[in-house]
C-alpha positions, 0 to 999 in steps of 0.5 A: 519463464524467464531463466533470470526469474526461475533461477531467483525463485528457486535462490529463494526456496520458493518450488517452480511448481507453486501451490495456492495454499501456505500456512506457516511452513506446509503448503497445499495445492489449490483446490479451486478454480484455475489461476493463470500469472503472466509477466506484464513485460510480455505476456508470457505465462510464469505459472499456472496452480488451482487457487486457494478453495473457500475450505481452505481459506477458512483452515487458514484462518483457523490455524492463524487464530490457534497460533494467536493463542501462543503468540499473543503470551510471547513477550513484545521485545521477542516477538520483535526478535523473529521480525528482526531475523526476517528482515535480515533475511530480507537483506540477504535476498533483497536483488532475487526478490525485486527480480520478481517484483519486476517480471510480475509487477512490471515495475523496473529494477530499481523500483523493485528494489525499492519496494524489498527496501520498504520492507526491510525499513518497516522491520527494522521500524517495527523491531524498534516498536516491539519495546514502545508499544506504551499504554498511560498511566492516568491523574484518578479522582479518587484517593488509593486508585491508579489508572492506567492504560494498556494495549493487549495483541488484537488478534489474526489480521487479514490483508488483502493486496494489490499488484502495483505493490505486491510485497511491500504493502504486506510486509508494512501490516505484517511486520508491524502485526507480528510485535503487536502479537497477530499474526497474518492471512494474507489473499495477495492480488491473483496478478503477482502471486509468485511475490506472496509464493516468494515473501512466505518462501522467505518466511519459511527460511526465518521460521527454521532458524527461530524456537517457538514461533507458531508456524501460522504466525503467516499464512497464504492463500492465494484466490480471486474475489472469492477469498478475499470476501471469506477474510472479510466476512470471517469473525476469527479477523477482528482486523482486515487490511485492504488495499485495493480499488474504491469500490473494493474497499466499499465492499470489504468494510460493508461487510466487515462492518456487519459483524462489526469488526475493524477495516484498515483501508488503502484505496483511490489516490488521484493526487493532486500538485500545485506549482505557485508562481515561486516554484523552481522549475526544474525541481518542479519538473523532476517531481513532477516527472517521477509521481506521474510515470514512476511505474507507469502511474500505477501507484495509488500516490502517482500523481494524477492532477497538476495545478498550475498558477497561469504564470508559469503553466506554460513554461512548466507544459513545455519542460515537461513534454521534452522530458517526456519526449526523452523517456526511456519506454521498455522491459522493466529488467533492462538498464536504463528504462525508467517506464515499463508496461502497464499490468495488462490489456484491460489497463491500457483499454482504461486508459485509451478510455479516459483519452478519448472522454478528455478529449470529448470534455475539451481537453488537449492530449499530448502523447498517451499512445501504445508504444509497438518498437523497442519493447518486448511482444505482449507487453502493454506500453505506453507513452504517458500522457500530459492532458490540458483540460478545464479543471471541471471536467468529470473525468478529472474526479475520475483515477484512471491507473495510469501515466495520465495527467492532467495539467489544470490552471489557478489564478489564486492561491484560495482556487489552486486549493478549492481544486485541489480538493474538489475530488473525492479522493484525498491520498496524497499531495504536494505544493511546489513553492517558495513562500512560507506562507502558501507552503503552511497554508497548504498544511493547515487545516485549512488547505489540503484535505488530504492524509499526505501532505508535502512541500517541495517534493512529489506525491509518492515515495512516502518513508515507513516512518510516517504513517501512510493512508487517506481521507474521503475515497481513500478510505481512512485508513493508516499503515506504516509508521507513526501510531499505526500500529494501534490498530493491529491492538486492543486497549484496555482501562484499568483501575487499581484500587489498592487503599482500604476504601471504596469510593465512588467516581463522580462523587457517588454515594452509594452506602449499605 
């Protein structure tokens, strides 16, 4: 293990002999199959330990269910104070947690720091939210009656996360769930277990300083797909939040639906951007490059489809190719690097396969090869690719989790919107234009069909204040800001009769 990573874990309070199960402040070795965590930077082994067995997953869920009975009775503002304390611990450990993210997920330092900042930001949001879990008073048709809505804690929440945002997505769920009165059972990606263990270590530090907080407010089970399936099956988890591929999401949704539970799904993106004739090409180029190559193309909001007007397509393509040629690719732990590695060999093979398919379907590929010089041995480093291709090519319908940008041309605005919406996914979208009519039309009901619609910025880099999520094959879930908190609570409609009469609704007469 890298020395900087070792020191970061030690400062975080995470032992260098990790254990796969953590229920609050208690840890236990896994009793399942062996798990090996490798760094995308050089392929080196970071940790090796037994994963959680299914009975251990059950034990974590049972502990969360017991903790819920206590935590739901704590006033929401007091729950918010715990989240405030957790956020302060994150501030104190921001650099160390970011170091773990870099070494285990392969993110450059700035992106890793930004991910931890997202955790801090959502904690701040949740603290304010703890005093704003508002219900409604509703006009009753009956005299002497009050009609109102209340929101109550829902119950323990299962959270399944992916490797590409190994800490922030859990925090989006956990911070909001905690203030809503819900404990969390977390199954992280098997590719990033140390990130999860580091977060649980910070939770333990916070727990030690907070009185009357049930330890099982946060539990962690590190295991494979069977552990995720167990979480999806459990009737003790009324909500399961899952982030990952569309195929994974379909499986989780089907399992949860069979028991009439709730699922919150954040799945594939395949995000598009329209570049209009009036766009500022310098602004466009900068926003495109970050959105397309950040995290080596491994964000759910990564820009994958660039839909450019004929009149500016060649000029923008040439500008992008010049910028791509200058991109610093290498060890993400080193300063100045903007593009780190793909997560593993499978990701590299999928990128190669997608580029081969694009060529077969008439695409012209720029870049996309492996990078061997000046990068650590053992990692999978690639040059981001731009592919000029027809919007009718089948490969464009599929999201490849790699830095491939499909460049397509359009003739008029209606064509651009049709091309943009003609894919199964619907997460994030953008338009670059100086025409207010085009901008507003793209944001309207007849424009982008995505959950996130941006004007004159890229598709990635969402703020936590807005609800995050998408439509169609993206799953339809919403996390983080706005009123996403309602998914973590149950609604009760109350009717209170403070009169001495008993009038019935709808004017029904039932005289005895």
